[in-house]
C-alpha positions as CSV (number, residue, x, y, z in Angstrom):
1,M,-0.1,-14.2,-8.6
2,A,-2.7,-12.2,-10.5
3,T,-4.1,-8.8,-9.6
4,S,-7.3,-9.2,-7.6
5,R,-10.6,-7.7,-8.7
6,E,-10.7,-5.9,-5.4
7,Y,-7.3,-4.2,-6.1
8,L,-8.5,-3.2,-9.6
9,A,-11.7,-1.7,-8.1
10,F,-9.7,0.1,-5.4
11,M,-7.3,1.6,-8.0
12,L,-10.2,2.6,-10.3
13,D,-11.8,4.4,-7.3
14,Q,-8.5,6.1,-6.5
15,L,-8.2,7.3,-10.1
16,S,-11.9,8.3,-10.4
17,G,-11.1,12.0,-10.3
18,L,-9.4,11.7,-13.7
19,D,-11.5,11.8,-16.9
20,G,-10.5,9.1,-19.3
21,I,-9.2,6.3,-17.2
22,T,-9.9,2.9,-18.7
23,H,-8.5,-0.5,-18.3
24,R,-8.0,-3.8,-20.2
25,G,-7.4,-7.2,-18.6
26,M,-4.5,-9.2,-19.9
27,M,-3.7,-12.7,-18.4
28,G,-4.9,-11.8,-14.9
29,E,-3.3,-8.4,-14.9
30,Y,-4.6,-5.0,-16.1
31,L,-3.3,-2.2,-18.3
32,L,-4.4,1.3,-17.3
33,Y,-5.0,3.8,-20.0
34,Y,-5.3,7.6,-19.4
35,R,-7.1,9.3,-22.3
36,G,-6.2,6.5,-24.7
37,R,-2.5,6.1,-23.8
38,I,-1.0,3.3,-21.8
39,A,0.1,4.9,-18.5
40,A,0.4,2.0,-16.0
41,C,-0.3,-1.6,-15.2
42,L,-1.6,-3.4,-12.2
43,C,0.4,-6.5,-11.7
44,D,0.4,-8.7,-8.6
45,D,-1.6,-6.0,-6.8
46,R,1.0,-3.4,-7.5
47,L,0.7,-0.1,-9.4
48,L,3.5,0.3,-11.9
49,V,3.8,3.4,-14.1
50,K,5.8,4.0,-17.2
51,P,9.2,5.6,-16.4
52,V,8.6,8.8,-18.3
53,P,10.5,11.9,-17.2
54,A,7.5,13.4,-15.3
55,A,7.1,10.1,-13.3
56,L,10.8,10.1,-12.5
57,R,10.6,13.6,-11.2
58,L,7.5,12.9,-9.0
59,L,8.8,9.5,-7.8
60,P,12.4,10.1,-7.0
61,G,14.0,7.0,-5.7
62,A,11.1,4.8,-6.7
63,R,11.9,1.1,-7.2
64,R,12.1,-0.1,-10.7
65,E,10.3,-3.4,-11.2
66,P,9.3,-5.4,-14.2
67,P,5.5,-6.2,-14.3
68,Y,6.4,-9.8,-15.3
69,E,9.5,-11.7,-16.0
70,G,11.3,-10.5,-19.1
71,A,9.4,-7.2,-19.3
72,K,10.8,-3.7,-19.3
73,E,11.1,-2.2,-15.8
74,M,8.5,0.3,-14.6
75,L,8.2,2.5,-11.5
76,L,6.5,1.1,-8.5
77,V,4.0,3.6,-7.0
78,E,3.8,2.9,-3.3
79,N,1.7,6.0,-2.3
80,V,-1.6,4.6,-3.8
81,D,-3.7,5.9,-0.9
82,D,-3.2,9.5,-1.9
83,R,-5.7,10.4,-4.6
84,E,-4.4,13.9,-5.3
85,F,-0.9,12.6,-5.8
86,L,-2.1,9.9,-8.2
87,R,-4.2,12.5,-10.1
88,A,-1.1,14.8,-10.3
89,L,1.1,12.0,-11.4
90,F,-1.1,10.8,-14.2
91,E,-1.8,14.4,-15.4
92,A,2.0,15.2,-15.4
93,M,2.8,12.0,-17.3
94,Y,0.2,12.3,-20.0
95,E,2.1,14.4,-22.6
96,E,5.1,12.1,-22.3
97,L,3.2,8.9,-22.8
98,P,3.6,7.2,-26.1
99,L,0.8,7.6,-28.6
100,P,-1.2,4.4,-29.3
101,K,0.1,2.4,-32.2
102,P,-2.2,2.7,-35.3
103,K,-4.4,-0.3,-35.8
104,K,-3.9,-2.3,-39.0
């Protein structure tokens, strides 16, 4: 099952308080970038974030799930209705997110 456009629109609205949120579609799913760094993905209408230390602190006990079969596990964010929590989560994660790979 792919992520619906409605879920994408909902999540972009939830994250609208953050400057620098962009997305890229990939085979029916979406990568979410925060200020140029990959922070999360929307897969099967789920928000999954990279398991960086800040995310682990803010999401204690979060389920780890792969975005697709064979992928590295990410943290499932279940509290997607709380805009302030999402803002705080993405801001806390930013410095720990990997830098984009240089383009060849």
